[in-house]
N, C-alpha and C positions, 0 to 999 in steps of 0.2 A: 504091858507096862513099859517096855523099852520104847515102843513107838510113841507113847504119850510123852515120855521124857524128851525124846528127840524132837517132837513137834513143839513142845513148850520151849526148849532151848533155841530152836531155829526161829520161833516166833519172837522170842525175847531179843535175839540178835537183830532181826529185821526191824522191830520197833525201835531198838536202840540206835540203829544206823539212821533211821528216818528222823528221829528226834535230834541226833547229832548234826545231821545235815541242815536242819531247819534253825538251829540255834544262832548261827552268825547273822542270819537274816532278821530274826526277831530281836536280837540284842542290839542291832545297829541303831534303832530308833529309841530304845528304852534306856540306854546307858550312854554316858558321855565322859570322855577322858578329861579330867581337870588338870591341865598342864601345870598350873601354879602349885597345886597341892600334891601333884603326882599320885592321883587316885581316880578311880571311877566313881561316878555318882549317878543316881537315877535321874533320868531326864525329867521326871515329874518334879524334881527339886529345882529345876532350872526354868527360866523364863525364855520363851521363844524370841521375845524382843531382844533379850541379852545375847542369845545365840546368834541372832541375825546380825547384831552389831559386831559381835566377835568375828563372825565369818567375813563381814565386809572389811574389817580391819586387817584380817589375815590376807584377804585378796589384795588389798592395796599394798601391804608389805611385800607380798610376793611379786607383784607387778613392779614395784619400785626397785626390787633386788633382782629383776630379770629372771624369774623362775621359769621353768619350762612350761610349754603350752598345756601339757597334760595336767599339771598341778593347778594351773590357773583355771582350766576347764572344770576340774573337780570342785574348786571353790565356787565358781559361778553356778554349777549345778546344785551345790548345797544351798546357796543363797536362793535360787529359784524354788527349791523344795521348802525352805523355811517360809518364804513369802506365800507359797501356795497353802501351806498349813495355816498360816495366820489368816488368810482370806477365808479358808474353810471354817475356821473357828468363828470368825466374824459373822459369816452367813448362818452358822448354826446358832449363834447367840441371838441374831436378829429374829430367827424363827421362834425362839422361846418366848 
Protein backbone atom coordinates (compact mmCIF):
# COMPACT_ATOMS: atom_id res chain seq x y z
CA UNK A 1 0.00 0.00 0.00
CA UNK A 2 2.81 2.36 0.85
CA UNK A 3 4.49 1.91 -2.57
CA UNK A 4 1.20 2.60 -4.39
CA UNK A 5 0.79 5.85 -2.50
CA UNK A 6 4.40 6.81 -3.19
CA UNK A 7 4.02 6.02 -6.92
CA UNK A 8 0.76 7.97 -7.12
CA UNK A 9 2.29 10.97 -5.35
CA UNK A 10 5.42 11.02 -7.51
CA UNK A 11 3.34 10.57 -10.68
CA UNK A 12 1.16 13.51 -9.65
CA UNK A 13 4.19 15.69 -9.02
CA UNK A 14 5.71 14.75 -12.37
CA UNK A 15 2.47 15.42 -14.25
CA UNK A 16 2.01 18.72 -12.41
CA UNK A 17 5.49 19.88 -13.25
CA UNK A 18 5.04 19.00 -16.92
CA UNK A 19 1.74 20.87 -17.13
CA UNK A 20 3.18 23.87 -15.28
CA UNK A 21 6.15 24.09 -17.63
CA UNK A 22 3.88 23.96 -20.70
CA UNK A 23 1.39 26.62 -19.55
CA UNK A 24 3.37 29.76 -20.49
CA UNK A 25 3.92 28.42 -24.01
CA UNK A 26 0.24 27.58 -24.48
CA UNK A 27 -1.02 30.80 -22.92
CA UNK A 28 1.15 33.03 -25.08
CA UNK A 29 -1.06 32.71 -28.16
CA UNK A 30 -4.43 32.27 -26.52
CA UNK A 31 -4.44 35.26 -24.18
CA UNK A 32 -3.70 38.89 -24.84
CA UNK A 33 -3.12 41.69 -22.34
CA UNK A 34 -5.55 44.54 -22.96
CA UNK A 35 -3.55 47.57 -21.84
CA UNK A 36 -6.45 50.00 -22.05
CA UNK A 37 -8.73 47.91 -19.80
CA UNK A 38 -5.89 46.43 -17.72
CA UNK A 39 -7.14 42.89 -18.15
CA UNK A 40 -6.42 39.69 -20.05
CA UNK A 41 -8.77 38.65 -22.81
CA UNK A 42 -8.98 35.55 -24.93
CA UNK A 43 -7.27 35.85 -28.27
CA UNK A 44 -10.41 34.41 -29.88
CA UNK A 45 -12.17 37.66 -28.93
CA UNK A 46 -9.64 39.68 -30.89
CA UNK A 47 -9.08 40.22 -34.57
CA UNK A 48 -5.66 39.35 -35.96
CA UNK A 49 -5.94 42.38 -38.23
CA UNK A 50 -6.41 44.58 -35.17
CA UNK A 51 -3.50 42.86 -33.41
CA UNK A 52 -1.32 43.46 -36.46
CA UNK A 53 -2.25 47.13 -36.61
CA UNK A 54 -1.59 47.48 -32.87
CA UNK A 55 1.81 45.77 -33.21
CA UNK A 56 2.76 48.08 -36.09
CA UNK A 57 1.72 51.16 -34.10
CA UNK A 58 3.76 49.99 -31.12
CA UNK A 59 6.78 49.34 -33.36
CA UNK A 60 6.58 52.82 -34.86
CA UNK A 61 6.17 54.37 -31.41
CA UNK A 62 9.23 52.55 -30.09
CA UNK A 63 11.27 53.48 -33.17
CA UNK A 64 10.32 57.13 -32.85
CA UNK A 65 11.25 57.08 -29.15
CA UNK A 66 14.57 55.28 -29.79
CA UNK A 67 13.80 52.06 -27.94
CA UNK A 68 16.56 49.47 -27.67
CA UNK A 69 17.18 47.05 -30.53
CA UNK A 70 15.95 44.04 -28.57
CA UNK A 71 12.53 45.58 -28.03
CA UNK A 72 12.26 46.61 -31.68
CA UNK A 73 13.28 43.10 -32.76
CA UNK A 74 10.53 41.65 -30.52
CA UNK A 75 7.95 43.87 -32.22
CA UNK A 76 9.22 42.92 -35.67
CA UNK A 77 9.04 39.24 -34.75
CA UNK A 78 5.50 39.65 -33.46
CA UNK A 79 4.50 41.37 -36.71
CA UNK A 80 6.05 38.55 -38.77
CA UNK A 81 4.17 35.96 -36.67
CA UNK A 82 0.86 37.76 -37.13
CA UNK A 83 1.41 38.14 -40.88
CA UNK A 84 2.28 34.43 -41.13
CA UNK A 85 -0.89 33.52 -39.20
CA UNK A 86 -3.01 35.71 -41.47
CA UNK A 87 -1.50 34.13 -44.60
CA UNK A 88 -2.08 30.64 -43.19
CA UNK A 89 -5.70 31.54 -42.42
CA UNK A 90 -6.16 32.80 -45.99
CA UNK A 91 -4.66 29.62 -47.46
CA UNK A 92 -6.90 27.51 -45.22
CA UNK A 93 -9.94 29.57 -46.18
CA UNK A 94 -9.10 29.20 -49.90
CA UNK A 95 -8.93 25.40 -49.54
CA UNK A 96 -12.44 25.27 -48.07
